[in-house]
C-alpha positions as CSV (number, residue, x, y, z in Angstrom):
1,M,4.9,4.1,-8.0
2,I,5.8,4.2,-4.3
3,G,9.2,2.6,-4.7
4,T,10.4,5.0,-7.2
5,S,9.4,7.9,-5.1
6,L,10.8,6.4,-2.0
7,V,14.2,5.9,-3.5
8,A,14.3,9.5,-4.5
9,A,13.2,10.7,-1.1
10,L,15.8,8.5,0.7
11,R,18.7,9.6,-1.4
12,G,17.5,13.2,-1.1
13,G,17.8,12.7,2.7
14,G,21.4,11.6,2.5
15,H,20.8,7.8,2.4
16,E,22.6,5.4,0.2
17,V,20.0,3.1,-1.6
18,L,20.6,-0.2,-3.2
19,R,18.0,-1.7,-5.4
20,L,17.2,-5.5,-5.7
21,V,16.5,-6.4,-9.4
22,R,15.3,-9.7,-10.9
23,R,17.5,-9.3,-14.0
24,R,21.2,-9.1,-14.3
25,P,22.4,-6.0,-12.4
26,S,23.5,-3.2,-14.8
27,A,24.2,-0.3,-12.4
28,P,26.4,0.3,-9.4
29,D,23.3,0.6,-7.1
30,E,21.7,-2.7,-8.2
31,R,22.0,-6.2,-6.7
32,G,20.4,-9.3,-8.2
33,W,18.0,-11.6,-6.7
34,D,15.5,-14.4,-7.7
35,P,12.7,-14.8,-5.1
36,P,11.1,-18.0,-6.6
37,A,14.6,-19.7,-6.4
38,G,15.2,-18.2,-3.0
39,R,18.3,-16.6,-4.1
40,I,19.9,-13.1,-3.4
41,D,23.5,-12.1,-4.7
42,G,26.1,-12.8,-2.1
43,G,26.9,-9.9,0.0
44,A,23.9,-7.9,-1.3
45,L,22.8,-7.0,2.2
46,D,26.3,-6.4,3.7
47,G,26.3,-3.2,5.7
48,V,22.6,-2.5,5.0
49,D,20.6,-0.8,7.8
50,A,17.1,-1.6,6.6
51,V,15.4,-3.5,3.9
52,V,12.3,-2.2,2.5
53,N,10.0,-4.7,0.6
54,L,7.1,-3.5,-1.4
55,C,6.6,-6.5,-3.7
56,G,3.3,-7.6,-4.8
57,A,1.2,-8.0,-8.0
58,G,-1.5,-5.3,-8.5
59,V,-4.7,-6.3,-6.6
60,G,-7.0,-4.3,-8.9
61,D,-5.2,-5.1,-12.2
62,K,-7.3,-8.2,-13.3
63,R,-10.4,-10.1,-12.2
64,W,-9.8,-12.5,-9.3
65,S,-9.9,-16.0,-10.7
66,D,-8.5,-18.8,-8.6
67,A,-5.2,-18.5,-10.6
68,R,-5.0,-14.7,-10.1
69,K,-5.6,-15.1,-6.4
70,Q,-2.7,-17.4,-6.2
71,V,-0.5,-14.9,-8.1
72,L,-1.5,-12.2,-5.6
73,L,-0.6,-14.4,-2.8
74,D,2.7,-15.8,-4.1
75,S,3.9,-12.5,-5.5
76,R,3.7,-11.2,-1.8
77,T,4.6,-14.1,0.4
78,V,7.5,-15.6,-1.6
79,P,9.7,-12.4,-1.8
80,T,8.9,-11.6,1.8
81,E,10.0,-15.0,3.1
82,V,13.2,-14.7,1.0
83,L,14.0,-11.3,2.4
84,A,13.0,-12.0,6.0
85,A,15.4,-15.1,6.0
86,A,18.2,-12.9,4.5
87,V,17.6,-10.2,7.0
88,A,17.8,-12.6,9.8
89,E,20.9,-14.4,8.5
90,G,22.7,-11.1,7.6
91,G,22.0,-9.3,10.8
92,V,20.2,-6.5,9.1
93,P,18.7,-4.3,11.8
94,A,15.3,-3.7,10.2
95,L,12.8,-5.1,7.8
96,V,10.0,-2.7,6.7
97,N,7.6,-4.9,4.8
98,A,4.5,-4.0,2.8
99,S,1.0,-5.1,3.8
100,A,-2.4,-3.4,3.2
101,I,-5.4,-1.9,5.0
102,G,-7.4,-4.8,3.7
103,Y,-6.1,-6.7,6.7
104,Y,-9.1,-5.4,8.6
105,G,-11.7,-6.6,6.1
106,D,-14.9,-4.6,5.7
107,T,-15.4,-2.6,8.9
108,G,-18.3,-0.4,7.9
109,D,-18.3,2.9,9.8
110,E,-16.3,1.5,12.8
111,V,-13.0,3.2,13.3
112,V,-10.1,0.8,13.3
113,D,-6.4,1.2,14.2
114,E,-3.4,-1.1,14.5
115,N,-4.8,-2.8,17.5
116,S,-8.0,-3.9,15.7
117,P,-8.4,-7.6,14.7
118,S,-8.1,-8.9,11.2
119,G,-11.4,-9.3,9.3
120,T,-12.8,-11.9,6.9
121,G,-12.6,-12.4,3.2
122,F,-9.8,-13.0,0.7
123,L,-8.0,-9.7,1.2
124,A,-7.8,-10.0,4.9
125,G,-6.5,-13.5,4.6
126,L,-4.1,-12.4,2.0
127,C,-2.7,-9.8,4.3
128,R,-2.4,-12.1,7.3
129,Q,-0.4,-14.5,5.2
130,W,1.7,-11.7,3.8
131,E,2.5,-10.4,7.4
132,A,3.2,-13.9,8.6
133,A,5.8,-14.4,5.9
134,T,8.1,-12.0,7.9
135,A,8.3,-14.6,10.6
136,A,12.1,-15.4,10.1
137,A,13.1,-11.8,10.9
138,E,10.9,-11.5,14.0
139,G,13.0,-11.4,17.1
140,R,16.2,-10.9,14.9
141,A,15.4,-7.5,13.5
142,R,12.9,-4.7,13.9
143,V,10.0,-5.7,11.7
144,V,7.5,-3.1,10.5
145,R,4.3,-4.1,8.7
146,L,3.0,-1.3,6.5
147,R,-0.8,-1.4,6.3
148,T,-1.0,0.9,3.3
149,G,-4.3,2.5,2.1
150,L,-5.3,3.9,-1.2
151,V,-2.4,6.0,-2.4
152,I,-3.2,9.3,-4.3
153,G,-0.4,10.5,-6.6
154,P,-0.2,12.2,-9.9
155,S,0.1,9.1,-11.9
156,G,-0.3,5.4,-11.2
157,G,-2.2,3.9,-8.2
158,L,-5.7,4.7,-7.5
159,F,-5.9,8.2,-9.0
160,G,-4.1,7.2,-12.1
161,K,-6.9,4.7,-12.7
162,I,-9.9,6.9,-12.0
163,R,-8.7,10.3,-13.4
164,P,-9.4,9.5,-17.1
165,L,-13.0,8.5,-16.1
166,F,-13.6,11.7,-14.3
167,E,-12.0,13.8,-17.1
168,F,-14.4,12.1,-19.6
169,F,-17.4,12.9,-17.4
170,L,-17.8,9.3,-16.2
171,G,-16.9,9.8,-12.6
172,G,-19.5,8.6,-10.0
173,R,-19.9,6.8,-6.7
174,L,-19.7,3.0,-6.4
175,G,-22.7,1.3,-5.0
176,D,-24.4,3.4,-2.3
177,G,-21.1,5.2,-1.7
178,R,-21.2,4.7,2.1
179,Q,-18.0,2.5,2.2
180,Y,-15.1,4.2,3.7
181,M,-11.9,4.8,1.7
182,P,-8.6,4.9,3.8
183,W,-6.5,7.1,1.5
184,I,-3.1,8.7,1.7
185,S,-1.2,11.1,-0.6
186,L,1.9,9.7,-2.3
187,D,4.0,12.3,-0.6
188,D,2.8,11.2,2.9
189,A,3.0,7.5,2.1
190,V,6.7,8.0,1.1
191,A,7.3,10.2,4.2
192,A,5.8,7.7,6.5
193,I,7.9,4.8,5.1
194,R,11.1,7.0,5.5
195,F,9.8,7.8,9.0
196,V,9.7,4.3,10.1
197,V,13.0,3.5,8.5
198,E,14.6,6.2,10.5
199,H,12.8,5.9,13.8
200,D,12.6,3.0,16.3
201,V,9.0,1.8,15.2
202,S,8.0,-1.8,14.9
203,G,4.8,-3.8,14.4
204,P,1.8,-2.8,12.2
205,V,1.6,0.8,11.0
206,N,-1.5,2.1,9.2
207,V,-0.1,4.1,6.3
208,T,-3.3,6.2,5.9
209,S,-4.3,9.8,6.3
210,P,-6.0,10.7,9.6
211,S,-9.2,11.5,7.8
212,P,-10.7,8.6,5.9
213,V,-13.8,9.5,3.7
214,T,-16.7,7.7,2.3
215,N,-16.7,6.8,-1.4
216,A,-19.5,9.4,-2.1
217,E,-17.3,12.2,-0.4
218,F,-14.2,11.0,-2.3
219,T,-16.1,11.1,-5.6
220,R,-17.4,14.6,-4.9
221,T,-13.9,15.8,-4.0
222,V,-12.2,14.4,-7.1
223,G,-14.9,15.7,-9.4
224,H,-14.5,19.3,-7.8
225,A,-10.8,19.2,-8.3
226,L,-11.1,18.2,-11.9
227,H,-14.1,20.5,-12.5
228,R,-16.3,17.7,-13.5
229,P,-19.8,16.7,-12.4
230,T,-20.2,13.3,-10.7
231,P,-23.8,12.3,-11.4
232,W,-23.2,8.6,-12.2
233,V,-23.8,5.6,-9.9
234,A,-22.1,2.2,-10.6
235,P,-24.7,-0.2,-9.1
236,A,-23.4,-2.8,-6.8
237,F,-24.9,-5.6,-8.7
238,A,-23.4,-4.5,-11.9
239,L,-19.9,-4.3,-10.3
240,K,-20.3,-7.7,-8.9
241,A,-21.5,-9.1,-12.2
242,V,-18.4,-7.8,-14.0
243,L,-15.7,-8.0,-11.4
244,G,-16.9,-10.7,-9.1
245,D,-15.1,-10.9,-5.7
246,M,-12.8,-8.0,-6.5
247,A,-15.9,-5.7,-6.5
248,E,-17.3,-7.2,-3.3
249,E,-14.0,-6.7,-1.4
250,G,-12.1,-4.1,-3.3
251,L,-14.7,-1.6,-4.3
252,L,-17.9,-2.0,-2.2
253,A,-16.1,-2.8,1.1
254,G,-14.0,-0.3,3.1
255,Q,-12.2,0.6,6.3
256,R,-12.5,3.6,8.4
257,A,-8.9,3.2,9.4
258,V,-6.8,5.7,11.1
259,P,-2.9,6.0,11.6
260,R,-2.8,5.8,15.3
261,V,0.9,4.7,15.5
262,L,2.2,7.4,13.2
263,E,0.2,10.1,15.1
264,Q,1.4,8.8,18.5
265,R,5.0,8.8,17.3
266,G,4.8,12.4,16.1
267,F,4.6,12.0,12.3
268,R,3.3,15.1,10.6
269,F,1.1,14.8,7.5
270,L,1.7,17.1,4.6
271,H,-1.9,16.4,3.3
272,P,-4.1,15.5,6.2
273,A,-7.4,16.5,4.2
274,L,-8.5,14.9,0.9
275,G,-9.1,18.1,-1.0
276,A,-5.4,19.1,-0.6
277,A,-4.1,15.7,-1.6
278,V,-6.2,15.5,-4.8
279,A,-5.3,19.1,-5.6
280,A,-1.6,18.3,-5.3
281,A,-2.0,15.3,-7.6
282,V,-4.0,17.3,-10.1
283,E,-1.4,20.2,-10.2
284,R,1.7,18.0,-10.9
């Protein structure tokens, strides 16, 4: 979802974009690579100003078995290691690499920014290893680590998953609803990535809106935008019974994270408030 929108935005801004594909390239803008084999087509990064890596299997797509956790880890660290090495060897000036706001663990109502320490749990550990996989490029290129929140767009991502539930009058809060949700609109997520590609920014960057909300507030806002009541509650014990660790860390935990770096560097949000972001997603 993010990558497709980012390519369009970069091209609309006058950039030439090449796409790395894991099959045989079939278009002039495609270059081949095979992350498990550590291979990228020769010359694929020649003349490239920045590499943007958004690889990673969906965290919320399946229950977290031990095997699934390994997939989540490998699908992030292996491509990142390959690209970081290629960036360093090829003299590419910048590597913009995905990470996630789960880096901070469950922070309750404490406000966290890019200077806050990493938390505990599977997701925090996953993000630490993901970010560490950029090591080969550190000191050789400008490295940005995108700690992205929950992206709200017209299809796909978080909103794509929950919209049908709300439309069928099944929307409701998760547990006590007090966990914070560090969200960002798709438009702002794409604009933020383009911003760090085009500006001299490095290190961790929280790709979130400046106004995180609790799950209860999020639920009310989505219900209002879709003209649906939200009386239901998914009890914590039921979520844990069905989803295990994924419920504990992915649904019932949260981060009151703010985008300090983007704000300090002068980035302007199109949708700083949740209501406007949800309305924009609904109207498309």
